[in-house]
All heavy atoms as TSV, in Angstrom:
chain	resi	resn	atom	element	x	y	z
A	1	MET	N	N	-38.267	-26.076	-35.313
A	1	MET	CA	C	-39.417	-25.849	-36.177
A	1	MET	C	C	-39.377	-24.422	-36.705
A	1	MET	O	O	-39.336	-23.481	-35.946
A	1	MET	CB	C	-40.695	-26.104	-35.374
A	1	MET	CG	C	-41.914	-26.097	-36.206
A	1	MET	SD	S	-43.240	-26.736	-35.179
A	1	MET	CE	C	-44.576	-26.465	-36.226
A	2	SER	N	N	-39.366	-24.292	-37.990
A	2	SER	CA	C	-39.257	-22.983	-38.616
A	2	SER	C	C	-40.636	-22.368	-38.829
A	2	SER	O	O	-41.554	-23.022	-39.301
A	2	SER	CB	C	-38.552	-23.128	-39.958
A	2	SER	OG	O	-38.554	-21.899	-40.635
A	3	SER	N	N	-40.757	-21.087	-38.486
A	3	SER	CA	C	-42.025	-20.399	-38.695
A	3	SER	C	C	-42.111	-19.811	-40.103
A	3	SER	O	O	-43.117	-19.257	-40.474
A	3	SER	CB	C	-42.198	-19.284	-37.662
A	3	SER	OG	O	-41.171	-18.335	-37.817
A	4	ASN	N	N	-41.034	-19.945	-40.871
A	4	ASN	CA	C	-41.009	-19.401	-42.221
A	4	ASN	C	C	-40.929	-20.518	-43.255
A	4	ASN	O	O	-40.189	-20.448	-44.215
A	4	ASN	CB	C	-39.818	-18.446	-42.361
A	4	ASN	CG	C	-39.922	-17.604	-43.616
A	4	ASN	OD1	O	-40.966	-17.573	-44.252
A	4	ASN	ND2	N	-38.838	-16.956	-43.972
A	5	ASN	N	N	-41.706	-21.560	-43.059
A	5	ASN	CA	C	-41.703	-22.704	-43.958
A	5	ASN	C	C	-42.800	-22.517	-44.994
A	5	ASN	O	O	-43.944	-22.854	-44.771
A	5	ASN	CB	C	-41.911	-23.988	-43.153
A	5	ASN	CG	C	-41.771	-25.220	-44.018
A	5	ASN	OD1	O	-41.353	-25.139	-45.162
A	5	ASN	ND2	N	-42.123	-26.355	-43.458
A	6	ASN	N	N	-42.425	-22.008	-46.138
A	6	ASN	CA	C	-43.395	-21.741	-47.199
A	6	ASN	C	C	-43.250	-22.802	-48.281
A	6	ASN	O	O	-42.365	-22.738	-49.112
A	6	ASN	CB	C	-43.171	-20.341	-47.775
A	6	ASN	CG	C	-44.207	-19.975	-48.807
A	6	ASN	OD1	O	-45.123	-20.748	-49.078
A	6	ASN	ND2	N	-44.071	-18.817	-49.389
A	7	THR	N	N	-44.139	-23.771	-48.282
A	7	THR	CA	C	-44.085	-24.825	-49.287
A	7	THR	C	C	-45.106	-24.616	-50.389
A	7	THR	O	O	-45.129	-25.359	-51.351
A	7	THR	CB	C	-44.332	-26.207	-48.643
A	7	THR	OG1	O	-45.609	-26.187	-48.002
A	7	THR	CG2	C	-43.233	-26.538	-47.661
A	8	SER	N	N	-45.948	-23.592	-50.246
A	8	SER	CA	C	-46.945	-23.350	-51.287
A	8	SER	C	C	-46.302	-22.640	-52.469
A	8	SER	O	O	-45.361	-21.876	-52.322
A	8	SER	CB	C	-48.101	-22.512	-50.743
A	8	SER	OG	O	-47.646	-21.225	-50.400
A	9	LYS	N	N	-46.836	-22.895	-53.630
A	9	LYS	CA	C	-46.330	-22.263	-54.839
A	9	LYS	C	C	-46.944	-20.874	-54.948
A	9	LYS	O	O	-48.154	-20.722	-54.928
A	9	LYS	CB	C	-46.727	-23.116	-56.053
A	9	LYS	CG	C	-46.067	-22.694	-57.323
A	9	LYS	CD	C	-46.397	-23.687	-58.416
A	9	LYS	CE	C	-45.661	-23.331	-59.680
A	9	LYS	NZ	N	-45.950	-24.273	-60.741
A	10	SER	N	N	-46.101	-19.864	-55.043
A	10	SER	CA	C	-46.619	-18.507	-55.129
A	10	SER	C	C	-46.536	-17.996	-56.553
A	10	SER	O	O	-45.667	-18.390	-57.322
A	10	SER	CB	C	-45.832	-17.568	-54.202
A	10	SER	OG	O	-44.511	-17.426	-54.665
A	11	ASN	N	N	-47.451	-17.099	-56.883
A	11	ASN	CA	C	-47.449	-16.471	-58.190
A	11	ASN	C	C	-46.680	-15.170	-58.086
A	11	ASN	O	O	-47.071	-14.273	-57.367
A	11	ASN	CB	C	-48.891	-16.213	-58.639
A	11	ASN	CG	C	-48.943	-15.557	-59.998
A	11	ASN	OD1	O	-47.940	-15.441	-60.680
A	11	ASN	ND2	N	-50.120	-15.116	-60.388
A	12	SER	N	N	-45.598	-15.070	-58.802
A	12	SER	CA	C	-44.766	-13.872	-58.729
A	12	SER	C	C	-45.232	-12.791	-59.702
A	12	SER	O	O	-44.473	-11.915	-60.053
A	12	SER	CB	C	-43.305	-14.238	-59.002
A	12	SER	OG	O	-43.181	-14.765	-60.301
A	13	GLY	N	N	-46.465	-12.860	-60.134
A	13	GLY	CA	C	-47.008	-11.822	-60.996
A	13	GLY	C	C	-46.855	-12.102	-62.473
A	13	GLY	O	O	-46.998	-11.212	-63.294
A	14	GLY	N	N	-46.564	-13.327	-62.826
A	14	GLY	CA	C	-46.330	-13.653	-64.221
A	14	GLY	C	C	-47.574	-13.905	-65.032
A	14	GLY	O	O	-47.484	-14.154	-66.219
A	15	GLY	N	N	-48.733	-13.843	-64.419
A	15	GLY	CA	C	-49.961	-13.973	-65.186
A	15	GLY	C	C	-50.469	-15.385	-65.326
A	15	GLY	O	O	-50.878	-15.797	-66.401
A	16	SER	N	N	-50.473	-16.150	-64.262
A	16	SER	CA	C	-50.916	-17.533	-64.352
A	16	SER	C	C	-52.389	-17.639	-64.718
A	16	SER	O	O	-52.829	-18.650	-65.221
A	16	SER	CB	C	-50.654	-18.260	-63.030
A	16	SER	OG	O	-51.426	-17.696	-61.994
A	17	LYS	N	N	-53.168	-16.581	-64.499
A	17	LYS	CA	C	-54.587	-16.618	-64.828
A	17	LYS	C	C	-54.848	-16.383	-66.314
A	17	LYS	O	O	-55.939	-16.595	-66.784
A	17	LYS	CB	C	-55.340	-15.577	-64.000
A	17	LYS	CG	C	-55.358	-15.916	-62.532
A	17	LYS	CD	C	-56.147	-14.909	-61.754
A	17	LYS	CE	C	-56.102	-15.247	-60.276
A	17	LYS	NZ	N	-56.817	-14.272	-59.488
A	18	SER	N	N	-53.842	-15.911	-67.051
A	18	SER	CA	C	-54.059	-15.633	-68.463
A	18	SER	C	C	-53.967	-16.888	-69.320
A	18	SER	O	O	-54.282	-16.856	-70.492
A	18	SER	CB	C	-53.064	-14.576	-68.957
A	18	SER	OG	O	-51.750	-15.059	-68.879
A	19	GLY	N	N	-53.528	-17.987	-68.741
A	19	GLY	CA	C	-53.492	-19.257	-69.441
A	19	GLY	C	C	-52.308	-19.398	-70.367
A	19	GLY	O	O	-52.036	-18.532	-71.166
A	20	GLY	N	N	-51.565	-20.473	-70.205
A	20	GLY	CA	C	-50.464	-20.763	-71.097
A	20	GLY	C	C	-49.188	-19.994	-70.818
A	20	GLY	O	O	-48.171	-20.257	-71.417
A	21	ASN	N	N	-49.228	-19.040	-69.921
A	21	ASN	CA	C	-48.038	-18.260	-69.618
A	21	ASN	C	C	-47.178	-19.036	-68.641
A	21	ASN	O	O	-47.669	-19.621	-67.694
A	21	ASN	CB	C	-48.456	-16.915	-69.024
A	21	ASN	CG	C	-47.309	-15.935	-68.906
A	21	ASN	OD1	O	-46.171	-16.264	-69.227
A	21	ASN	ND2	N	-47.608	-14.749	-68.458
A	22	ASP	N	N	-45.863	-19.035	-68.869
A	22	ASP	CA	C	-44.962	-19.796	-68.009
A	22	ASP	C	C	-44.715	-19.127	-66.663
A	22	ASP	O	O	-43.990	-19.643	-65.846
A	22	ASP	CB	C	-43.647	-20.090	-68.723
A	22	ASP	CG	C	-42.813	-18.849	-68.981
A	22	ASP	OD1	O	-43.243	-17.741	-68.616
A	22	ASP	OD2	O	-41.718	-18.999	-69.550
A	23	GLY	N	N	-45.302	-17.970	-66.427
A	23	GLY	CA	C	-45.170	-17.298	-65.145
A	23	GLY	C	C	-44.007	-16.344	-65.068
A	23	GLY	O	O	-43.783	-15.739	-64.036
A	24	SER	N	N	-43.251	-16.168	-66.153
A	24	SER	CA	C	-42.116	-15.271	-66.077
A	24	SER	C	C	-42.129	-14.174	-67.143
A	24	SER	O	O	-41.388	-13.223	-67.021
A	24	SER	CB	C	-40.810	-16.057	-66.189
A	24	SER	OG	O	-40.728	-16.684	-67.439
A	25	LYS	N	N	-42.944	-14.304	-68.153
A	25	LYS	CA	C	-42.963	-13.317	-69.227
A	25	LYS	C	C	-44.272	-12.546	-69.228
A	25	LYS	O	O	-45.344	-13.121	-69.117
A	25	LYS	CB	C	-42.788	-14.003	-70.578
A	25	LYS	CG	C	-41.494	-14.759	-70.676
A	25	LYS	CD	C	-40.766	-14.375	-71.888
A	25	LYS	CE	C	-39.480	-15.176	-71.931
A	25	LYS	NZ	N	-38.518	-14.623	-72.787
A	26	MET	N	N	-44.161	-11.239	-69.363
A	26	MET	CA	C	-45.319	-10.358	-69.426
A	26	MET	C	C	-46.011	-10.544	-70.769
A	26	MET	O	O	-45.367	-10.581	-71.812
A	26	MET	CB	C	-44.844	-8.912	-69.281
A	26	MET	CG	C	-45.921	-7.867	-69.357
A	26	MET	SD	S	-46.972	-7.757	-67.905
A	26	MET	CE	C	-45.816	-7.171	-66.676
A	27	THR	N	N	-47.329	-10.691	-70.749
A	27	THR	CA	C	-48.110	-10.758	-71.981
A	27	THR	C	C	-48.918	-9.476	-72.116
A	27	THR	O	O	-49.026	-8.690	-71.169
A	27	THR	CB	C	-49.077	-11.953	-71.972
A	27	THR	OG1	O	-50.046	-11.740	-70.944
A	27	THR	CG2	C	-48.347	-13.268	-71.756
A	28	SER	N	N	-49.505	-9.263	-73.269
A	28	SER	CA	C	-50.361	-8.094	-73.461
A	28	SER	C	C	-51.537	-8.117	-72.495
A	28	SER	O	O	-51.970	-7.075	-72.001
A	28	SER	CB	C	-50.866	-8.037	-74.901
A	28	SER	OG	O	-49.807	-7.765	-75.774
A	29	SER	N	N	-52.046	-9.304	-72.210
A	29	SER	CA	C	-53.147	-9.440	-71.257
A	29	SER	C	C	-52.710	-9.026	-69.850
A	29	SER	O	O	-53.429	-8.329	-69.143
A	29	SER	CB	C	-53.649	-10.885	-71.258
A	29	SER	OG	O	-54.678	-11.066	-70.325
A	30	ASP	N	N	-51.508	-9.450	-69.454
A	30	ASP	CA	C	-50.960	-9.052	-68.158
A	30	ASP	C	C	-50.795	-7.534	-68.107
A	30	ASP	O	O	-51.158	-6.888	-67.119
A	30	ASP	CB	C	-49.588	-9.693	-67.915
A	30	ASP	CG	C	-49.621	-11.203	-67.859
A	30	ASP	OD1	O	-50.648	-11.769	-67.458
A	30	ASP	OD2	O	-48.602	-11.823	-68.227
A	31	ALA	N	N	-50.232	-6.972	-69.174
A	31	ALA	CA	C	-49.985	-5.534	-69.232
A	31	ALA	C	C	-51.288	-4.745	-69.156
A	31	ALA	O	O	-51.347	-3.681	-68.541
A	31	ALA	CB	C	-49.232	-5.184	-70.512
A	32	SER	N	N	-52.333	-5.278	-69.765
A	32	SER	CA	C	-53.635	-4.627	-69.715
A	32	SER	C	C	-54.147	-4.541	-68.279
A	32	SER	O	O	-54.688	-3.509	-67.856
A	32	SER	CB	C	-54.624	-5.393	-70.589
A	32	SER	OG	O	-55.900	-4.814	-70.510
A	33	ARG	N	N	-53.960	-5.629	-67.528
A	33	ARG	CA	C	-54.374	-5.614	-66.121
A	33	ARG	C	C	-53.553	-4.612	-65.308
A	33	ARG	O	O	-54.092	-3.907	-64.461
A	33	ARG	CB	C	-54.257	-7.016	-65.518
A	33	ARG	CG	C	-55.348	-7.957	-65.971
A	33	ARG	CD	C	-55.389	-9.225	-65.132
A	33	ARG	NE	N	-54.139	-9.974	-65.208
A	33	ARG	CZ	C	-53.842	-10.838	-66.172
A	33	ARG	NH1	N	-54.708	-11.053	-67.145
A	33	ARG	NH2	N	-52.711	-11.493	-66.169
A	34	VAL	N	N	-52.262	-4.531	-65.597
A	34	VAL	CA	C	-51.398	-3.571	-64.904
A	34	VAL	C	C	-51.875	-2.150	-65.190
A	34	VAL	O	O	-52.053	-1.342	-64.275
A	34	VAL	CB	C	-49.916	-3.731	-65.342
A	34	VAL	CG1	C	-49.075	-2.561	-64.851
A	34	VAL	CG2	C	-49.345	-5.039	-64.837
A	35	GLN	N	N	-52.086	-1.840	-66.462
A	35	GLN	CA	C	-52.501	-0.499	-66.852
A	35	GLN	C	C	-53.836	-0.135	-66.223
A	35	GLN	O	O	-54.018	0.959	-65.700
A	35	GLN	CB	C	-52.579	-0.393	-68.381
A	35	GLN	CG	C	-52.700	1.023	-68.909
A	35	GLN	CD	C	-54.118	1.573	-68.910
A	35	GLN	OE1	O	-55.087	0.835	-68.889
A	35	GLN	NE2	N	-54.229	2.876	-68.905
A	36	SER	N	N	-54.771	-1.062	-66.234
A	36	SER	CA	C	-56.089	-0.814	-65.659
A	36	SER	C	C	-56.005	-0.544	-64.160
A	36	SER	O	O	-56.607	0.399	-63.647
A	36	SER	CB	C	-56.998	-2.027	-65.924
A	36	SER	OG	O	-58.245	-1.856	-65.303
A	37	THR	N	N	-55.221	-1.363	-63.471
A	37	THR	CA	C	-55.066	-1.197	-62.030
A	37	THR	C	C	-54.397	0.131	-61.698
A	37	THR	O	O	-54.819	0.839	-60.773
A	37	THR	CB	C	-54.238	-2.362	-61.447
A	37	THR	OG1	O	-54.900	-3.586	-61.752
A	37	THR	CG2	C	-54.067	-2.242	-59.953
A	38	GLN	N	N	-53.366	0.490	-62.455
A	38	GLN	CA	C	-52.668	1.749	-62.220
A	38	GLN	C	C	-53.601	2.939	-62.469
A	38	GLN	O	O	-53.609	3.898	-61.702
A	38	GLN	CB	C	-51.430	1.847	-63.116
A	38	GLN	CG	C	-50.342	0.848	-62.798
A	38	GLN	CD	C	-49.719	1.093	-61.436
A	38	GLN	OE1	O	-49.227	2.171	-61.161
A	38	GLN	NE2	N	-49.749	0.089	-60.598
A	39	ALA	N	N	-54.373	2.881	-63.559
A	39	ALA	CA	C	-55.281	3.979	-63.885
A	39	ALA	C	C	-56.376	4.123	-62.824
A	39	ALA	O	O	-56.688	5.236	-62.388
A	39	ALA	CB	C	-55.903	3.754	-65.258
A	40	LYS	N	N	-56.951	3.017	-62.383
A	40	LYS	CA	C	-57.997	3.058	-61.364
A	40	LYS	C	C	-57.464	3.596	-60.044
A	40	LYS	O	O	-58.188	4.211	-59.279
A	40	LYS	CB	C	-58.591	1.664	-61.147
A	40	LYS	CG	C	-59.469	1.216	-62.288
A	40	LYS	CD	C	-59.983	-0.191	-62.066
A	40	LYS	CE	C	-60.786	-0.672	-63.242
A	40	LYS	NZ	N	-61.199	-2.076	-63.098
A	41	GLY	N	N	-56.169	3.355	-59.796
A	41	GLY	CA	C	-55.546	3.853	-58.564
A	41	GLY	C	C	-55.081	5.292	-58.665
A	41	GLY	O	O	-54.510	5.835	-57.724
A	42	GLY	N	N	-55.290	5.908	-59.820
A	42	GLY	CA	C	-54.907	7.294	-60.002
A	42	GLY	C	C	-53.418	7.478	-60.253
A	42	GLY	O	O	-52.900	8.589	-60.153
A	43	ASN	N	N	-52.728	6.401	-60.589
A	43	ASN	CA	C	-51.292	6.474	-60.839
A	43	ASN	C	C	-51.005	6.822	-62.289
A	43	ASN	O	O	-51.845	6.645	-63.174
A	43	ASN	CB	C	-50.624	5.140	-60.489
A	43	ASN	CG	C	-50.774	4.809	-59.027
A	43	ASN	OD1	O	-50.550	5.649	-58.170
A	43	ASN	ND2	N	-51.169	3.582	-58.737
A	44	ASP	N	N	-49.794	7.298	-62.532
A	44	ASP	CA	C	-49.358	7.673	-63.875
A	44	ASP	C	C	-49.310	6.449	-64.782
A	44	ASP	O	O	-48.791	5.397	-64.399
A	44	ASP	CB	C	-47.965	8.311	-63.785
A	44	ASP	CG	C	-47.409	8.707	-65.138
A	44	ASP	OD1	O	-48.216	9.003	-66.043
A	44	ASP	OD2	O	-46.180	8.735	-65.285
A	45	THR	N	N	-49.872	6.573	-65.969
A	45	THR	CA	C	-49.805	5.496	-66.957
A	45	THR	C	C	-49.137	5.990	-68.243
A	45	THR	O	O	-49.197	5.329	-69.267
A	45	THR	CB	C	-51.203	4.940	-67.286
A	45	THR	OG1	O	-52.028	6.001	-67.769
A	45	THR	CG2	C	-51.844	4.293	-66.074
A	46	GLY	N	N	-48.516	7.158	-68.173
A	46	GLY	CA	C	-47.869	7.745	-69.348
A	46	GLY	C	C	-46.513	7.130	-69.641
A	46	GLY	O	O	-46.074	6.171	-68.991
A	47	SER	N	N	-45.848	7.710	-70.603
A	47	SER	CA	C	-44.544	7.249	-71.045
A	47	SER	C	C	-43.565	7.162	-69.873
A	47	SER	O	O	-43.457	8.085	-69.080
A	47	SER	CB	C	-44.005	8.211	-72.098
A	47	SER	OG	O	-42.724	7.815	-72.517
A	48	GLY	N	N	-42.877	6.040	-69.776
A	48	GLY	CA	C	-41.892	5.843	-68.712
A	48	GLY	C	C	-42.459	5.248	-67.433
A	48	GLY	O	O	-41.709	4.856	-66.551
A	49	SER	N	N	-43.779	5.147	-67.337
A	49	SER	CA	C	-44.394	4.573	-66.140
A	49	SER	C	C	-44.278	3.048	-66.168
A	49	SER	O	O	-43.954	2.452	-67.190
A	49	SER	CB	C	-45.875	4.957	-66.073
A	49	SER	OG	O	-46.598	4.319	-67.117
A	50	PHE	N	N	-44.544	2.438	-65.023
A	50	PHE	CA	C	-44.517	0.977	-64.968
A	50	PHE	C	C	-45.519	0.384	-65.944
A	50	PHE	O	O	-45.232	-0.593	-66.641
A	50	PHE	CB	C	-44.798	0.486	-63.552
A	50	PHE	CG	C	-44.856	-1.011	-63.459
A	50	PHE	CD1	C	-43.717	-1.770	-63.628
A	50	PHE	CD2	C	-46.051	-1.670	-63.236
A	50	PHE	CE1	C	-43.763	-3.157	-63.569
A	50	PHE	CE2	C	-46.112	-3.051	-63.172
A	50	PHE	CZ	C	-44.962	-3.790	-63.339
A	51	ALA	N	N	-46.711	0.979	-66.030
A	51	ALA	CA	C	-47.739	0.473	-66.944
A	51	ALA	C	C	-47.253	0.532	-68.391
A	51	ALA	O	O	-47.483	-0.398	-69.176
A	51	ALA	CB	C	-49.034	1.269	-66.778
A	52	ALA	N	N	-46.566	1.604	-68.759
A	52	ALA	CA	C	-46.045	1.733	-70.127
A	52	ALA	C	C	-44.949	0.706	-70.392
A	52	ALA	O	O	-44.892	0.099	-71.474
A	52	ALA	CB	C	-45.511	3.144	-70.356
A	53	ARG	N	N	-44.081	0.490	-69.409
A	53	ARG	CA	C	-43.019	-0.510	-69.577
A	53	ARG	C	C	-43.612	-1.916	-69.657
A	53	ARG	O	O	-43.137	-2.750	-70.434
A	53	ARG	CB	C	-42.002	-0.413	-68.436
A	53	ARG	CG	C	-41.227	0.898	-68.472
A	53	ARG	CD	C	-40.041	0.920	-67.519
A	53	ARG	NE	N	-40.289	0.418	-66.187
A	53	ARG	CZ	C	-40.722	1.143	-65.156
A	53	ARG	NH1	N	-40.981	2.431	-65.327
A	53	ARG	NH2	N	-40.891	0.602	-63.973
A	54	ALA	N	N	-44.660	-2.162	-68.882
A	54	ALA	CA	C	-45.331	-3.469	-68.931
A	54	ALA	C	C	-45.943	-3.694	-70.303
A	54	ALA	O	O	-45.842	-4.784	-70.871
A	54	ALA	CB	C	-46.404	-3.553	-67.843
A	55	GLN	N	N	-46.581	-2.655	-70.848
A	55	GLN	CA	C	-47.190	-2.769	-72.175
A	55	GLN	C	C	-46.137	-3.054	-73.226
A	55	GLN	O	O	-46.324	-3.896	-74.108
A	55	GLN	CB	C	-47.946	-1.490	-72.534
A	55	GLN	CG	C	-48.685	-1.583	-73.851
A	55	GLN	CD	C	-49.805	-2.602	-73.807
A	55	GLN	OE1	O	-50.645	-2.545	-72.920
A	55	GLN	NE2	N	-49.818	-3.534	-74.726
A	56	SER	N	N	-45.013	-2.368	-73.144
A	56	SER	CA	C	-43.924	-2.588	-74.093
A	56	SER	C	C	-43.402	-4.018	-74.011
A	56	SER	O	O	-43.196	-4.679	-75.030
A	56	SER	CB	C	-42.798	-1.595	-73.815
A	56	SER	OG	O	-41.708	-1.817	-74.659
A	57	ALA	N	N	-43.208	-4.501	-72.800
A	57	ALA	CA	C	-42.710	-5.868	-72.611
A	57	ALA	C	C	-43.726	-6.893	-73.107
A	57	ALA	O	O	-43.362	-7.884	-73.745
A	57	ALA	CB	C	-42.386	-6.112	-71.145
A	58	GLY	N	N	-44.997	-6.662	-72.824
A	58	GLY	CA	C	-46.041	-7.583	-73.267
A	58	GLY	C	C	-46.103	-7.684	-74.778
A	58	GLY	O	O	-46.169	-8.776	-75.342
A	59	THR	N	N	-46.037	-6.530	-75.446
A	59	THR	CA	C	-46.061	-6.512	-76.907
A	59	THR	C	C	-44.826	-7.205	-77.469
A	59	THR	O	O	-44.919	-8.015	-78.404
A	59	THR	CB	C	-46.139	-5.063	-77.424
A	59	THR	OG1	O	-47.337	-4.468	-76.923
A	59	THR	CG2	C	-46.126	-5.007	-78.936
A	60	ARG	N	N	-43.668	-6.896	-76.890
A	60	ARG	CA	C	-42.414	-7.510	-77.351
A	60	ARG	C	C	-42.462	-9.031	-77.188
A	60	ARG	O	O	-42.099	-9.779	-78.103
A	60	ARG	CB	C	-41.237	-6.916	-76.571
A	60	ARG	CG	C	-39.885	-7.395	-77.021
A	60	ARG	CD	C	-38.743	-6.655	-76.319
A	60	ARG	NE	N	-38.827	-6.716	-74.863
A	60	ARG	CZ	C	-39.083	-5.680	-74.067
A	60	ARG	NH1	N	-39.278	-4.480	-74.573
A	60	ARG	NH2	N	-39.141	-5.834	-72.768
A	61	ASN	N	N	-42.936	-9.493	-76.044
A	61	ASN	CA	C	-42.998	-10.941	-75.794
A	61	ASN	C	C	-44.033	-11.624	-76.674
A	61	ASN	O	O	-43.796	-12.727	-77.178
A	61	ASN	CB	C	-43.286	-11.220	-74.320
A	61	ASN	CG	C	-42.124	-10.838	-73.437
A	61	ASN	OD1	O	-40.976	-10.844	-73.854
A	61	ASN	ND2	N	-42.424	-10.492	-72.200
A	62	ASP	N	N	-45.187	-10.978	-76.864
A	62	ASP	CA	C	-46.199	-11.553	-77.752
A	62	ASP	C	C	-45.664	-11.659	-79.180
A	62	ASP	O	O	-45.879	-12.657	-79.862
A	62	ASP	CB	C	-47.479	-10.723	-77.737
A	62	ASP	CG	C	-48.287	-10.906	-76.467
A	62	ASP	OD1	O	-47.975	-11.810	-75.673
A	62	ASP	OD2	O	-49.242	-10.122	-76.263
A	63	ASN	N	N	-44.964	-10.617	-79.638
A	63	ASN	CA	C	-44.384	-10.632	-80.985
A	63	ASN	C	C	-43.308	-11.711	-81.101
A	63	ASN	O	O	-43.221	-12.380	-82.134
A	63	ASN	CB	C	-43.810	-9.273	-81.360
A	63	ASN	CG	C	-44.891	-8.258	-81.633
A	63	ASN	OD1	O	-46.038	-8.586	-81.897
A	63	ASN	ND2	N	-44.518	-6.988	-81.555
A	64	ALA	N	N	-42.510	-11.889	-80.069
A	64	ALA	CA	C	-41.466	-12.907	-80.086
A	64	ALA	C	C	-42.089	-14.298	-80.182
A	64	ALA	O	O	-41.592	-15.166	-80.902
A	64	ALA	CB	C	-40.582	-12.801	-78.851
A	65	ASN	N	N	-43.197	-14.493	-79.459
A	65	ASN	CA	C	-43.869	-15.795	-79.516
A	65	ASN	C	C	-44.497	-16.025	-80.881
A	65	ASN	O	O	-44.486	-17.144	-81.387
A	65	ASN	CB	C	-44.952	-15.873	-78.422
A	65	ASN	CG	C	-44.367	-15.982	-77.040
A	65	ASN	OD1	O	-43.225	-16.405	-76.873
A	65	ASN	ND2	N	-45.123	-15.586	-76.041
A	66	THR	N	N	-45.028	-14.992	-81.488
A	66	THR	CA	C	-45.614	-15.110	-82.824
A	66	THR	C	C	-44.535	-15.394	-83.854
A	66	THR	O	O	-44.681	-16.263	-84.712
A	66	THR	CB	C	-46.354	-13.799	-83.208
A	66	THR	OG1	O	-47.377	-13.561	-82.247
A	66	THR	CG2	C	-46.971	-13.897	-84.578
A	67	ASP	N	N	-43.412	-14.662	-83.764
A	67	ASP	CA	C	-42.306	-14.864	-84.710
A	67	ASP	C	C	-41.694	-16.259	-84.559
A	67	ASP	O	O	-41.284	-16.859	-85.536
A	67	ASP	CB	C	-41.217	-13.811	-84.498
A	67	ASP	CG	C	-41.686	-12.414	-84.917
A	67	ASP	OD1	O	-42.702	-12.315	-85.631
A	67	ASP	OD2	O	-41.030	-11.437	-84.498
A	68	ALA	N	N	-41.647	-16.785	-83.339
A	68	ALA	CA	C	-41.059	-18.106	-83.105
A	68	ALA	C	C	-41.878	-19.187	-83.806
A	68	ALA	O	O	-41.339	-20.195	-84.250
A	68	ALA	CB	C	-40.981	-18.392	-81.609
A	69	GLY	N	N	-43.190	-18.965	-83.930
A	69	GLY	CA	C	-44.034	-19.944	-84.595
A	69	GLY	C	C	-43.891	-19.943	-86.107
A	69	GLY	O	O	-44.326	-20.865	-86.780
A	70	LYS	N	N	-43.269	-18.909	-86.660
A	70	LYS	CA	C	-43.110	-18.800	-88.103
A	70	LYS	C	C	-41.866	-19.516	-88.606
A	70	LYS	O	O	-41.707	-19.688	-89.799
A	70	LYS	CB	C	-43.036	-17.330	-88.506
A	70	LYS	CG	C	-44.335	-16.590	-88.302
A	70	LYS	CD	C	-44.192	-15.150	-88.730
A	70	LYS	CE	C	-45.489	-14.373	-88.497
A	70	LYS	NZ	N	-45.332	-12.975	-88.852
A	71	LYS	N	N	-40.963	-19.874	-87.722
A	71	LYS	CA	C	-39.683	-20.468	-88.135
A	71	LYS	C	C	-39.815	-21.933	-88.462
A	71	LYS	O	O	-40.585	-22.664	-88.043
A	71	LYS	CB	C	-38.640	-20.277	-87.044
A	71	LYS	CG	C	-38.277	-18.820	-86.904
A	71	LYS	CD	C	-37.213	-18.631	-85.861
A	71	LYS	CE	C	-36.893	-17.168	-85.736
A	71	LYS	NZ	N	-35.910	-16.876	-84.752
């Protein structure tokens, strides 16, 4: 009997609460939560920070999804 039997589905931080997200791509909504949490925790949110990279990825992914609908 294994004590490490994890059959529950875990959220790896992909933003399942934002609706419609496949769980692997950062959205602007996800990035907003990251930035808010980092700022409230007193962490750096400037250029090069995780929050800044999350924002960049969210914008890039949102734009890619918008552009895909135009084709």
